[in-house]
Structures are given as structure tokens and as C-alpha cells.
All heavy atoms as TSV, in Angstrom:
chain	resi	resn	atom	element	x	y	z
A	1	MET	N	N	99.815	92.162	106.878
A	1	MET	CA	C	101.147	91.655	106.586
A	1	MET	C	C	101.716	92.312	105.324
A	1	MET	O	O	102.922	92.502	105.236
A	1	MET	CB	C	101.105	90.145	106.426
A	1	MET	CG	C	102.478	89.571	106.156
A	1	MET	SD	S	102.631	87.810	105.931
A	1	MET	CE	C	101.977	87.171	107.404
A	2	ARG	N	N	100.846	92.665	104.388
A	2	ARG	CA	C	101.322	93.287	103.146
A	2	ARG	C	C	102.122	94.551	103.433
A	2	ARG	O	O	103.198	94.743	102.874
A	2	ARG	CB	C	100.146	93.612	102.232
A	2	ARG	CG	C	99.463	92.405	101.657
A	2	ARG	CD	C	98.215	92.808	100.912
A	2	ARG	NE	N	98.499	93.328	99.607
A	2	ARG	CZ	C	98.449	92.616	98.488
A	2	ARG	NH1	N	98.100	91.354	98.526
A	2	ARG	NH2	N	98.732	93.163	97.333
A	3	ASP	N	N	101.573	95.422	104.277
A	3	ASP	CA	C	102.269	96.668	104.598
A	3	ASP	C	C	103.608	96.406	105.277
A	3	ASP	O	O	104.588	97.091	105.005
A	3	ASP	CB	C	101.398	97.561	105.483
A	3	ASP	CG	C	100.261	98.204	104.717
A	3	ASP	OD1	O	100.304	98.243	103.474
A	3	ASP	OD2	O	99.316	98.670	105.375
A	4	THR	N	N	103.644	95.410	106.147
A	4	THR	CA	C	104.896	95.048	106.828
A	4	THR	C	C	105.936	94.612	105.815
A	4	THR	O	O	107.093	95.048	105.867
A	4	THR	CB	C	104.641	93.914	107.844
A	4	THR	OG1	O	103.696	94.363	108.805
A	4	THR	CG2	C	105.927	93.486	108.532
A	5	LEU	N	N	105.542	93.769	104.865
A	5	LEU	CA	C	106.484	93.288	103.847
A	5	LEU	C	C	106.925	94.422	102.933
A	5	LEU	O	O	108.103	94.503	102.562
A	5	LEU	CB	C	105.864	92.146	103.048
A	5	LEU	CG	C	105.544	90.878	103.845
A	5	LEU	CD1	C	104.841	89.857	102.966
A	5	LEU	CD2	C	106.792	90.278	104.477
A	6	LEU	N	N	106.012	95.309	102.580
A	6	LEU	CA	C	106.394	96.446	101.732
A	6	LEU	C	C	107.368	97.377	102.446
A	6	LEU	O	O	108.347	97.833	101.855
A	6	LEU	CB	C	105.146	97.215	101.281
A	6	LEU	CG	C	104.284	96.518	100.240
A	6	LEU	CD1	C	102.998	97.299	100.002
A	6	LEU	CD2	C	105.044	96.313	98.940
A	7	ARG	N	N	107.105	97.653	103.712
A	7	ARG	CA	C	108.036	98.507	104.477
A	7	ARG	C	C	109.411	97.832	104.571
A	7	ARG	O	O	110.441	98.508	104.478
A	7	ARG	CB	C	107.473	98.794	105.862
A	7	ARG	CG	C	106.382	99.834	105.855
A	7	ARG	CD	C	106.033	100.337	107.242
A	7	ARG	NE	N	105.569	99.287	108.141
A	7	ARG	CZ	C	104.298	98.916	108.278
A	7	ARG	NH1	N	103.360	99.503	107.574
A	7	ARG	NH2	N	103.971	97.967	109.111
A	8	TYR	N	N	109.427	96.528	104.783
A	8	TYR	CA	C	110.676	95.786	104.847
A	8	TYR	C	C	111.449	95.944	103.534
A	8	TYR	O	O	112.655	96.233	103.541
A	8	TYR	CB	C	110.380	94.305	105.128
A	8	TYR	CG	C	111.586	93.423	105.180
A	8	TYR	CD1	C	112.240	93.186	106.382
A	8	TYR	CD2	C	112.074	92.795	104.038
A	8	TYR	CE1	C	113.350	92.353	106.442
A	8	TYR	CE2	C	113.181	91.965	104.093
A	8	TYR	CZ	C	113.819	91.751	105.290
A	8	TYR	OH	O	114.911	90.927	105.346
A	9	LEU	N	N	110.741	95.769	102.419
A	9	LEU	CA	C	111.412	95.837	101.120
A	9	LEU	C	C	111.812	97.263	100.728
A	9	LEU	O	O	112.612	97.440	99.821
A	9	LEU	CB	C	110.527	95.210	100.038
A	9	LEU	CG	C	110.438	93.688	100.126
A	9	LEU	CD1	C	109.361	93.162	99.183
A	9	LEU	CD2	C	111.786	93.035	99.830
A	10	ARG	N	N	111.284	98.259	101.404
A	10	ARG	CA	C	111.764	99.627	101.172
A	10	ARG	C	C	113.138	99.814	101.792
A	10	ARG	O	O	113.930	100.635	101.342
A	10	ARG	CB	C	110.806	100.647	101.757
A	10	ARG	CG	C	109.575	100.820	100.877
A	10	ARG	CD	C	108.762	101.962	101.317
A	10	ARG	NE	N	109.331	103.191	100.753
A	10	ARG	CZ	C	108.806	104.376	100.928
A	10	ARG	NH1	N	107.719	104.511	101.645
A	10	ARG	NH2	N	109.348	105.433	100.400
A	11	VAL	N	N	113.438	99.044	102.844
A	11	VAL	CA	C	114.723	99.154	103.535
A	11	VAL	C	C	115.731	98.151	102.969
A	11	VAL	O	O	116.888	98.488	102.735
A	11	VAL	CB	C	114.538	98.925	105.054
A	11	VAL	CG1	C	115.866	98.919	105.768
A	11	VAL	CG2	C	113.614	99.966	105.644
A	12	ILE	N	N	115.289	96.930	102.770
A	12	ILE	CA	C	116.134	95.859	102.227
A	12	ILE	C	C	115.810	95.750	100.743
A	12	ILE	O	O	114.693	95.397	100.386
A	12	ILE	CB	C	115.841	94.510	102.940
A	12	ILE	CG1	C	115.932	94.639	104.455
A	12	ILE	CG2	C	116.733	93.401	102.396
A	12	ILE	CD1	C	117.294	94.997	104.989
A	13	PRO	N	N	116.751	96.033	99.851
A	13	PRO	CA	C	116.448	96.107	98.422
A	13	PRO	C	C	115.933	94.810	97.790
A	13	PRO	O	O	115.150	94.850	96.866
A	13	PRO	CB	C	117.763	96.518	97.775
A	13	PRO	CG	C	118.731	96.752	98.866
A	13	PRO	CD	C	118.120	96.354	100.160
A	14	ALA	N	N	116.353	93.663	98.292
A	14	ALA	CA	C	115.904	92.378	97.748
A	14	ALA	C	C	116.058	91.310	98.830
A	14	ALA	O	O	117.027	91.318	99.577
A	14	ALA	CB	C	116.720	91.991	96.521
A	15	ALA	N	N	115.058	90.432	98.896
A	15	ALA	CA	C	115.094	89.370	99.901
A	15	ALA	C	C	114.234	88.210	99.434
A	15	ALA	O	O	113.334	88.388	98.609
A	15	ALA	CB	C	114.585	89.890	101.239
A	16	ASP	N	N	114.525	87.033	99.964
A	16	ASP	CA	C	113.649	85.904	99.684
A	16	ASP	C	C	112.678	85.733	100.852
A	16	ASP	O	O	112.811	86.383	101.888
A	16	ASP	CB	C	114.444	84.626	99.399
A	16	ASP	CG	C	115.272	84.138	100.564
A	16	ASP	OD1	O	115.044	84.563	101.717
A	16	ASP	OD2	O	116.149	83.287	100.334
A	17	ALA	N	N	111.694	84.877	100.659
A	17	ALA	CA	C	110.639	84.708	101.664
A	17	ALA	C	C	111.197	84.222	102.995
A	17	ALA	O	O	110.768	84.674	104.062
A	17	ALA	CB	C	109.581	83.740	101.147
A	18	GLU	N	N	112.171	83.326	102.945
A	18	GLU	CA	C	112.763	82.783	104.181
A	18	GLU	C	C	113.427	83.899	104.990
A	18	GLU	O	O	113.261	83.994	106.204
A	18	GLU	CB	C	113.778	81.699	103.839
A	18	GLU	CG	C	114.429	81.090	105.047
A	18	GLU	CD	C	115.459	80.026	104.682
A	18	GLU	OE1	O	115.546	79.623	103.511
A	18	GLU	OE2	O	116.197	79.614	105.592
A	19	MET	N	N	114.162	84.752	104.309
A	19	MET	CA	C	114.852	85.869	104.954
A	19	MET	C	C	113.858	86.820	105.616
A	19	MET	O	O	114.034	87.211	106.773
A	19	MET	CB	C	115.624	86.638	103.870
A	19	MET	CG	C	116.984	87.097	104.213
A	19	MET	SD	S	117.742	87.644	102.679
A	19	MET	CE	C	117.922	89.356	103.070
A	20	MET	N	N	112.807	87.173	104.874
A	20	MET	CA	C	111.805	88.099	105.410
A	20	MET	C	C	111.105	87.497	106.620
A	20	MET	O	O	110.930	88.179	107.633
A	20	MET	CB	C	110.785	88.458	104.335
A	20	MET	CG	C	111.331	89.419	103.312
A	20	MET	SD	S	110.055	89.952	102.171
A	20	MET	CE	C	110.535	89.028	100.736
A	21	ALA	N	N	110.723	86.233	106.514
A	21	ALA	CA	C	110.028	85.572	107.624
A	21	ALA	C	C	110.909	85.551	108.863
A	21	ALA	O	O	110.463	85.867	109.971
A	21	ALA	CB	C	109.621	84.161	107.218
A	22	ARG	N	N	112.164	85.206	108.680
A	22	ARG	CA	C	113.099	85.136	109.806
A	22	ARG	C	C	113.307	86.507	110.435
A	22	ARG	O	O	113.199	86.680	111.647
A	22	ARG	CB	C	114.426	84.543	109.344
A	22	ARG	CG	C	115.438	84.333	110.467
A	22	ARG	CD	C	116.778	83.817	109.977
A	22	ARG	NE	N	117.374	84.735	109.006
A	22	ARG	CZ	C	117.632	84.416	107.734
A	22	ARG	NH1	N	117.357	83.225	107.268
A	22	ARG	NH2	N	118.177	85.307	106.926
A	23	ASP	N	N	113.575	87.497	109.611
A	23	ASP	CA	C	113.846	88.844	110.117
A	23	ASP	C	C	112.636	89.466	110.808
A	23	ASP	O	O	112.791	90.238	111.751
A	23	ASP	CB	C	114.303	89.762	108.982
A	23	ASP	CG	C	115.691	89.436	108.464
A	23	ASP	OD1	O	116.395	88.621	109.111
A	23	ASP	OD2	O	116.065	89.984	107.411
A	24	LEU	N	N	111.445	89.134	110.333
A	24	LEU	CA	C	110.230	89.738	110.870
A	24	LEU	C	C	109.519	88.866	111.903
A	24	LEU	O	O	108.512	89.280	112.475
A	24	LEU	CB	C	109.261	90.063	109.720
A	24	LEU	CG	C	109.781	91.095	108.716
A	24	LEU	CD1	C	108.878	91.140	107.492
A	24	LEU	CD2	C	109.883	92.463	109.375
A	25	GLY	N	N	110.029	87.654	112.125
A	25	GLY	CA	C	109.418	86.755	113.096
A	25	GLY	C	C	108.049	86.256	112.656
A	25	GLY	O	O	107.149	86.083	113.472
A	26	LEU	N	N	107.898	86.021	111.352
A	26	LEU	CA	C	106.633	85.566	110.792
A	26	LEU	C	C	106.765	84.161	110.237
A	26	LEU	O	O	107.875	83.674	110.009
A	26	LEU	CB	C	106.182	86.514	109.675
A	26	LEU	CG	C	105.974	87.971	110.058
A	26	LEU	CD1	C	105.798	88.839	108.813
A	26	LEU	CD2	C	104.772	88.099	110.979
A	27	SER	N	N	105.646	83.546	109.976
A	27	SER	CA	C	105.616	82.213	109.371
A	27	SER	C	C	106.073	82.300	107.917
A	27	SER	O	O	105.564	83.120	107.145
A	27	SER	CB	C	104.188	81.662	109.429
A	27	SER	OG	O	103.978	80.679	108.445
A	28	GLN	N	N	107.022	81.446	107.537
A	28	GLN	CA	C	107.529	81.471	106.170
A	28	GLN	C	C	106.408	81.156	105.181
A	28	GLN	O	O	106.320	81.769	104.118
A	28	GLN	CB	C	108.681	80.490	105.991
A	28	GLN	CG	C	109.267	80.563	104.592
A	28	GLN	CD	C	110.445	79.661	104.381
A	28	GLN	OE1	O	110.999	79.115	105.319
A	28	GLN	NE2	N	110.833	79.483	103.140
A	29	ARG	N	N	105.547	80.230	105.525
A	29	ARG	CA	C	104.453	79.858	104.622
A	29	ARG	C	C	103.521	81.047	104.390
A	29	ARG	O	O	103.137	81.328	103.255
A	29	ARG	CB	C	103.682	78.682	105.203
A	29	ARG	CG	C	102.597	78.193	104.302
A	29	ARG	CD	C	101.920	76.997	104.872
A	29	ARG	NE	N	100.958	76.487	103.933
A	29	ARG	CZ	C	100.319	75.386	104.070
A	29	ARG	NH1	N	100.516	74.626	105.131
A	29	ARG	NH2	N	99.452	74.985	103.173
A	30	GLU	N	N	103.161	81.752	105.460
A	30	GLU	CA	C	102.281	82.915	105.328
A	30	GLU	C	C	102.955	84.027	104.517
A	30	GLU	O	O	102.309	84.677	103.692
A	30	GLU	CB	C	101.882	83.446	106.691
A	30	GLU	CG	C	100.905	82.551	107.428
A	30	GLU	CD	C	100.540	83.129	108.782
A	30	GLU	OE1	O	99.976	84.250	108.805
A	30	GLU	OE2	O	100.825	82.473	109.794
A	31	VAL	N	N	104.236	84.235	104.772
A	31	VAL	CA	C	104.982	85.247	104.022
A	31	VAL	C	C	104.995	84.887	102.544
A	31	VAL	O	O	104.709	85.730	101.685
A	31	VAL	CB	C	106.420	85.411	104.576
A	31	VAL	CG1	C	107.289	86.234	103.632
A	31	VAL	CG2	C	106.391	86.043	105.958
A	32	GLN	N	N	105.287	83.622	102.225
A	32	GLN	CA	C	105.350	83.180	100.833
A	32	GLN	C	C	103.999	83.346	100.146
A	32	GLN	O	O	103.923	83.850	99.023
A	32	GLN	CB	C	105.797	81.715	100.762
A	32	GLN	CG	C	106.065	81.238	99.350
A	32	GLN	CD	C	107.265	81.909	98.738
A	32	GLN	OE1	O	108.367	81.775	99.242
A	32	GLN	NE2	N	107.063	82.642	97.667
A	33	GLU	N	N	102.921	82.962	100.823
A	33	GLU	CA	C	101.581	83.098	100.237
A	33	GLU	C	C	101.234	84.563	99.989
A	33	GLU	O	O	100.687	84.912	98.945
A	33	GLU	CB	C	100.544	82.454	101.147
A	33	GLU	CG	C	100.614	80.937	101.164
A	33	GLU	CD	C	99.710	80.297	102.210
A	33	GLU	OE1	O	99.000	81.018	102.945
A	33	GLU	OE2	O	99.726	79.051	102.303
A	34	THR	N	N	101.574	85.413	100.947
A	34	THR	CA	C	101.301	86.845	100.798
A	34	THR	C	C	102.127	87.432	99.662
A	34	THR	O	O	101.620	88.226	98.863
A	34	THR	CB	C	101.585	87.586	102.121
A	34	THR	OG1	O	100.777	87.012	103.155
A	34	THR	CG2	C	101.278	89.074	102.000
A	35	LEU	N	N	103.384	87.030	99.556
A	35	LEU	CA	C	104.243	87.529	98.482
A	35	LEU	C	C	103.721	87.111	97.111
A	35	LEU	O	O	103.793	87.886	96.156
A	35	LEU	CB	C	105.683	87.049	98.680
A	35	LEU	CG	C	106.449	87.753	99.791
A	35	LEU	CD1	C	107.736	86.999	100.109
A	35	LEU	CD2	C	106.745	89.202	99.440
A	36	HIS	N	N	103.193	85.902	96.997
A	36	HIS	CA	C	102.621	85.452	95.720
A	36	HIS	C	C	101.452	86.355	95.318
A	36	HIS	O	O	101.336	86.763	94.164
A	36	HIS	CB	C	102.155	83.995	95.797
A	36	HIS	CG	C	103.265	83.011	95.708
A	36	HIS	ND1	N	104.098	82.893	94.616
A	36	HIS	CD2	C	103.678	82.071	96.589
A	36	HIS	CE1	C	104.989	81.943	94.828
A	36	HIS	NE2	N	104.753	81.429	96.024
A	37	LYS	N	N	100.583	86.680	96.287
A	37	LYS	CA	C	99.449	87.571	96.014
A	37	LYS	C	C	99.949	88.961	95.643
A	37	LYS	O	O	99.422	89.606	94.725
A	37	LYS	CB	C	98.532	87.652	97.229
A	37	LYS	CG	C	97.788	86.365	97.497
A	37	LYS	CD	C	96.995	86.457	98.780
A	37	LYS	CE	C	96.436	85.088	99.154
A	37	LYS	NZ	N	95.899	85.075	100.515
A	38	MET	N	N	100.971	89.421	96.357
A	38	MET	CA	C	101.527	90.746	96.088
A	38	MET	C	C	102.162	90.800	94.700
A	38	MET	O	O	102.085	91.820	94.024
A	38	MET	CB	C	102.546	91.112	97.169
A	38	MET	CG	C	101.904	91.343	98.528
A	38	MET	SD	S	103.109	91.506	99.861
A	38	MET	CE	C	103.837	93.103	99.469
A	39	ASP	N	N	102.773	89.700	94.276
A	39	ASP	CA	C	103.350	89.618	92.939
A	39	ASP	C	C	102.232	89.699	91.902
A	39	ASP	O	O	102.335	90.450	90.924
A	39	ASP	CB	C	104.140	88.325	92.802
A	39	ASP	CG	C	104.902	88.223	91.492
A	39	ASP	OD1	O	105.331	89.267	90.948
A	39	ASP	OD2	O	105.077	87.085	91.007
A	40	ASP	N	N	101.156	88.965	92.131
A	40	ASP	CA	C	100.005	89.007	91.218
A	40	ASP	C	C	99.417	90.414	91.129
A	40	ASP	O	O	98.964	90.834	90.069
A	40	ASP	CB	C	98.915	88.033	91.658
A	40	ASP	CG	C	99.315	86.569	91.497
A	40	ASP	OD1	O	100.284	86.291	90.759
A	40	ASP	OD2	O	98.658	85.710	92.118
A	41	ASP	N	N	99.423	91.146	92.239
A	41	ASP	CA	C	98.854	92.494	92.301
A	41	ASP	C	C	99.823	93.572	91.815
A	41	ASP	O	O	99.452	94.751	91.737
A	41	ASP	CB	C	98.425	92.828	93.732
A	41	ASP	CG	C	97.275	91.961	94.214
A	41	ASP	OD1	O	96.565	91.355	93.376
A	41	ASP	OD2	O	97.080	91.877	95.446
A	42	GLY	N	N	101.068	93.208	91.539
A	42	GLY	CA	C	102.053	94.170	91.047
A	42	GLY	C	C	102.766	94.961	92.122
A	42	GLY	O	O	103.425	95.953	91.826
A	43	ASP	N	N	102.658	94.528	93.389
A	43	ASP	CA	C	103.341	95.235	94.480
A	43	ASP	C	C	104.803	94.840	94.618
A	43	ASP	O	O	105.613	95.624	95.104
A	43	ASP	CB	C	102.639	94.986	95.816
A	43	ASP	CG	C	101.301	95.699	95.895
A	43	ASP	OD1	O	101.126	96.724	95.210
A	43	ASP	OD2	O	100.435	95.230	96.639
A	44	VAL	N	N	105.126	93.620	94.233
A	44	VAL	CA	C	106.513	93.150	94.281
A	44	VAL	C	C	106.859	92.495	92.951
A	44	VAL	O	O	105.981	92.110	92.181
A	44	VAL	CB	C	106.763	92.139	95.435
A	44	VAL	CG1	C	106.560	92.780	96.793
A	44	VAL	CG2	C	105.920	90.903	95.287
A	45	ILE	N	N	108.140	92.378	92.723
A	45	ILE	CA	C	108.655	91.730	91.523
A	45	ILE	C	C	109.537	90.585	91.982
A	45	ILE	O	O	110.431	90.775	92.821
A	45	ILE	CB	C	109.475	92.730	90.678
A	45	ILE	CG1	C	108.584	93.902	90.261
A	45	ILE	CG2	C	110.107	92.042	89.483
A	45	ILE	CD1	C	109.345	95.101	89.759
A	46	LEU	N	N	109.305	89.404	91.448
A	46	LEU	CA	C	110.084	88.212	91.787
A	46	LEU	C	C	111.042	87.906	90.652
A	46	LEU	O	O	110.625	87.748	89.501
A	46	LEU	CB	C	109.150	87.026	92.033
A	46	LEU	CG	C	109.805	85.665	92.242
A	46	LEU	CD1	C	110.675	85.670	93.496
A	46	LEU	CD2	C	108.746	84.579	92.341
A	47	ARG	N	N	112.310	87.838	90.976
A	47	ARG	CA	C	113.343	87.470	89.998
A	47	ARG	C	C	114.325	86.527	90.667
A	47	ARG	O	O	114.929	86.882	91.681
A	47	ARG	CB	C	114.119	88.701	89.505
A	47	ARG	CG	C	113.297	89.684	88.718
A	47	ARG	CD	C	113.034	89.187	87.295
A	47	ARG	NE	N	112.378	90.196	86.509
A	47	ARG	CZ	C	111.070	90.276	86.324
A	47	ARG	NH1	N	110.269	89.406	86.897
A	47	ARG	NH2	N	110.555	91.228	85.580
A	48	HIS	N	N	114.435	85.325	90.107
A	48	HIS	CA	C	115.400	84.339	90.592
A	48	HIS	C	C	115.278	84.074	92.092
A	48	HIS	O	O	116.280	83.930	92.801
A	48	HIS	CB	C	116.829	84.746	90.245
A	48	HIS	CG	C	117.027	85.018	88.788
A	48	HIS	ND1	N	117.027	84.029	87.848
A	48	HIS	CD2	C	117.182	86.182	88.121
A	48	HIS	CE1	C	117.194	84.560	86.645
A	48	HIS	NE2	N	117.286	85.867	86.786
A	49	GLY	N	N	114.035	84.065	92.596
A	49	GLY	CA	C	113.798	83.758	94.005
A	49	GLY	C	C	113.916	84.945	94.944
A	49	GLY	O	O	113.711	84.818	96.143
A	50	TRP	N	N	114.225	86.112	94.411
A	50	TRP	CA	C	114.383	87.322	95.226
A	50	TRP	C	C	113.260	88.287	94.920
A	50	TRP	O	O	112.925	88.546	93.767
A	50	TRP	CB	C	115.725	87.994	94.919
A	50	TRP	CG	C	116.871	87.168	95.375
A	50	TRP	CD1	C	117.520	86.221	94.640
A	50	TRP	CD2	C	117.477	87.174	96.658
A	50	TRP	NE1	N	118.497	85.646	95.406
A	50	TRP	CE2	C	118.499	86.212	96.652
A	50	TRP	CE3	C	117.255	87.906	97.814
A	50	TRP	CZ2	C	119.292	85.964	97.751
A	50	TRP	CZ3	C	118.044	87.663	98.919
A	50	TRP	CH2	C	119.054	86.701	98.878
A	51	TYR	N	N	112.677	88.843	95.969
A	51	TYR	CA	C	111.593	89.802	95.832
A	51	TYR	C	C	112.119	91.215	95.999
A	51	TYR	O	O	112.977	91.468	96.820
A	51	TYR	CB	C	110.518	89.559	96.903
A	51	TYR	CG	C	109.724	88.309	96.666
A	51	TYR	CD1	C	110.120	87.105	97.228
A	51	TYR	CD2	C	108.575	88.333	95.878
A	51	TYR	CE1	C	109.388	85.951	97.014
A	51	TYR	CE2	C	107.844	87.179	95.657
A	51	TYR	CZ	C	108.252	85.994	96.228
A	51	TYR	OH	O	107.532	84.845	96.014
A	52	ARG	N	N	111.569	92.115	95.182
A	52	ARG	CA	C	111.866	93.538	95.270
A	52	ARG	C	C	110.537	94.277	95.231
A	52	ARG	O	O	109.578	93.805	94.634
A	52	ARG	CB	C	112.705	94.004	94.077
A	52	ARG	CG	C	114.024	93.314	94.001
A	52	ARG	CD	C	114.783	93.724	92.739
A	52	ARG	NE	N	116.172	93.756	93.125
A	52	ARG	CZ	C	116.937	94.821	93.079
A	52	ARG	NH1	N	116.488	95.937	92.592
A	52	ARG	NH2	N	118.168	94.772	93.491
A	53	ILE	N	N	110.488	95.427	95.822
A	53	ILE	CA	C	109.275	96.238	95.778
A	53	ILE	C	C	109.167	96.870	94.388
A	53	ILE	O	O	110.175	97.277	93.807
A	53	ILE	CB	C	109.296	97.305	96.899
A	53	ILE	CG1	C	107.946	97.998	97.013
A	53	ILE	CG2	C	110.417	98.283	96.693
A	53	ILE	CD1	C	107.815	98.897	98.229
A	54	SER	N	N	107.965	96.914	93.849
A	54	SER	CA	C	107.768	97.514	92.528
A	54	SER	C	C	107.760	99.038	92.642
A	54	SER	O	O	107.520	99.600	93.712
A	54	SER	CB	C	106.445	97.030	91.925
A	54	SER	OG	O	105.347	97.599	92.619
A	55	GLU	N	N	108.007	99.687	91.532
A	55	GLU	CA	C	107.984	101.159	91.513
A	55	GLU	C	C	106.583	101.673	91.845
A	55	GLU	O	O	106.440	102.680	92.539
A	55	GLU	CB	C	108.448	101.691	90.155
A	55	GLU	CG	C	109.934	101.476	89.893
A	55	GLU	CD	C	110.810	102.163	90.926
A	55	GLU	OE1	O	110.530	103.326	91.279
A	55	GLU	OE2	O	111.771	101.543	91.394
A	56	ALA	N	N	105.553	100.982	91.363
A	56	ALA	CA	C	104.175	101.397	91.650
A	56	ALA	C	C	103.894	101.339	93.152
A	56	ALA	O	O	103.285	102.251	93.718
A	56	ALA	CB	C	103.196	100.513	90.891
A	57	ALA	N	N	104.359	100.289	93.809
A	57	ALA	CA	C	104.152	100.159	95.258
A	57	ALA	C	C	104.938	101.234	96.007
A	57	ALA	O	O	104.450	101.793	96.987
A	57	ALA	CB	C	104.552	98.765	95.739
A	58	LYS	N	N	106.136	101.543	95.545
A	58	LYS	CA	C	106.925	102.610	96.172
A	58	LYS	C	C	106.179	103.937	96.100
A	58	LYS	O	O	106.125	104.682	97.079
A	58	LYS	CB	C	108.281	102.783	95.459
A	58	LYS	CG	C	109.303	101.771	95.811
A	58	LYS	CD	C	110.582	102.096	95.061
A	58	LYS	CE	C	111.581	100.984	95.146
A	58	LYS	NZ	N	112.780	101.265	94.340
A	59	MET	N	N	105.585	104.207	94.952
A	59	MET	CA	C	104.853	105.458	94.783
A	59	MET	C	C	103.635	105.494	95.692
A	59	MET	O	O	103.378	106.514	96.330
A	59	MET	CB	C	104.440	105.631	93.324
A	59	MET	CG	C	105.607	105.959	92.425
A	59	MET	SD	S	105.176	106.052	90.681
A	59	MET	CE	C	103.888	107.269	90.702
A	60	ARG	N	N	102.911	104.387	95.788
A	60	ARG	CA	C	101.735	104.340	96.664
A	60	ARG	C	C	102.143	104.522	98.122
A	60	ARG	O	O	101.484	105.232	98.861
A	60	ARG	CB	C	100.980	103.030	96.478
A	60	ARG	CG	C	100.134	103.005	95.225
A	60	ARG	CD	C	99.169	101.853	95.227
A	60	ARG	NE	N	99.801	100.553	95.344
A	60	ARG	CZ	C	100.289	99.832	94.339
A	60	ARG	NH1	N	100.227	100.297	93.110
A	60	ARG	NH2	N	100.821	98.656	94.557
A	61	LEU	N	N	103.230	103.895	98.525
A	61	LEU	CA	C	103.701	104.055	99.911
A	61	LEU	C	C	104.128	105.495	100.158
A	61	LEU	O	O	103.882	106.023	101.231
A	61	LEU	CB	C	104.877	103.105	100.194
A	61	LEU	CG	C	104.527	101.663	100.479
A	61	LEU	CD1	C	105.795	100.838	100.602
A	61	LEU	CD2	C	103.692	101.539	101.734
A	62	GLY	N	N	104.768	106.095	99.208
A	62	GLY	CA	C	105.188	107.477	99.339
A	62	GLY	C	C	104.001	108.409	99.503
A	62	GLY	O	O	104.023	109.321	100.319
A	63	GLU	N	N	102.954	108.147	98.731
A	63	GLU	CA	C	101.746	108.960	98.834
A	63	GLU	C	C	101.103	108.790	100.202
A	63	GLU	O	O	100.666	109.743	100.805
A	63	GLU	CB	C	100.744	108.553	97.749
A	63	GLU	CG	C	101.169	108.959	96.365
A	63	GLU	CD	C	100.273	108.364	95.298
A	63	GLU	OE1	O	99.235	107.766	95.619
A	63	GLU	OE2	O	100.636	108.493	94.112
A	64	ARG	N	N	101.084	107.552	100.715
A	64	ARG	CA	C	100.496	107.295	102.029
A	64	ARG	C	C	101.275	107.997	103.111
A	64	ARG	O	O	100.714	108.589	104.006
A	64	ARG	CB	C	100.463	105.790	102.319
A	64	ARG	CG	C	99.143	105.172	101.960
A	64	ARG	CD	C	99.077	103.822	102.560
A	64	ARG	NE	N	99.562	102.899	101.562
A	64	ARG	CZ	C	99.780	101.639	101.755
A	64	ARG	NH1	N	99.599	101.096	102.914
A	64	ARG	NH2	N	100.198	100.863	100.794
A	65	SER	N	N	102.612	107.929	103.056
A	65	SER	CA	C	103.393	108.562	104.125
A	65	SER	C	C	103.304	110.084	104.047
A	65	SER	O	O	103.424	110.756	105.035
A	65	SER	CB	C	104.840	108.086	104.143
A	65	SER	OG	O	105.388	107.997	102.884
A	66	ASP	N	N	103.064	110.630	102.862
A	66	ASP	CA	C	102.864	112.072	102.733
A	66	ASP	C	C	101.585	112.501	103.441
A	66	ASP	O	O	101.514	113.582	104.007
A	66	ASP	CB	C	102.761	112.492	101.259
A	66	ASP	CG	C	104.103	112.414	100.551
A	66	ASP	OD1	O	105.138	112.301	101.259
A	66	ASP	OD2	O	104.123	112.454	99.313
A	67	ARG	N	N	100.560	111.651	103.415
A	67	ARG	CA	C	99.272	111.977	104.024
A	67	ARG	C	C	99.273	111.738	105.517
A	67	ARG	O	O	98.447	112.268	106.225
A	67	ARG	CB	C	98.158	111.144	103.390
A	67	ARG	CG	C	97.780	111.656	102.009
A	67	ARG	CD	C	96.630	110.871	101.482
A	67	ARG	NE	N	97.220	109.780	100.705
A	67	ARG	CZ	C	96.589	108.689	100.349
A	67	ARG	NH1	N	95.357	108.488	100.711
A	67	ARG	NH2	N	97.174	107.772	99.642
A	68	GLU	N	N	100.169	110.908	106.021
A	68	GLU	CA	C	100.175	110.555	107.451
A	68	GLU	C	C	100.865	111.597	108.285
A	68	GLU	O	O	101.519	112.451	107.914
A	68	GLU	CB	C	100.850	109.198	107.650
A	68	GLU	CG	C	100.031	108.077	107.064
A	68	GLU	CD	C	100.727	106.739	107.188
A	68	GLU	OE1	O	101.790	106.631	107.818
A	68	GLU	OE2	O	100.203	105.793	106.636
């Protein structure tokens, strides 16, 4: 689910958990729990209820897509 949320946030600049769950057809609770872990790990940044992908996560995703 982490990769799905990161790919989503590369396209949508900022979203809340409800929006992501609805758009992706996922459980809001699972999305919220995953986002909390991702925030702790530095993959996303939470500001005023909106999540954005971190620059570090963008760089890691870029490196992965270069290798694929």
C-alpha cells in the first residue's frame, strides 16, 4: 500500500486520508494507519490534515523508476 500511496501523491500534490482511500478504493482506516507510519519514516509530510510526498521519497521513487 505504501507504494500505491506514494505514486498517488506524485500525481496529486496534497490529499487527506479520506480522499486517497476514496480515490483508490481502499479502507480509510488502513490508509490512515499506513500514512502515519509513512510520516514517521519520512516518506510523507502532514500539514493541517493534508499529506504531501517528501523530497526524500520523491528521490527514492525516481531512483527506482530509473532502474525499472
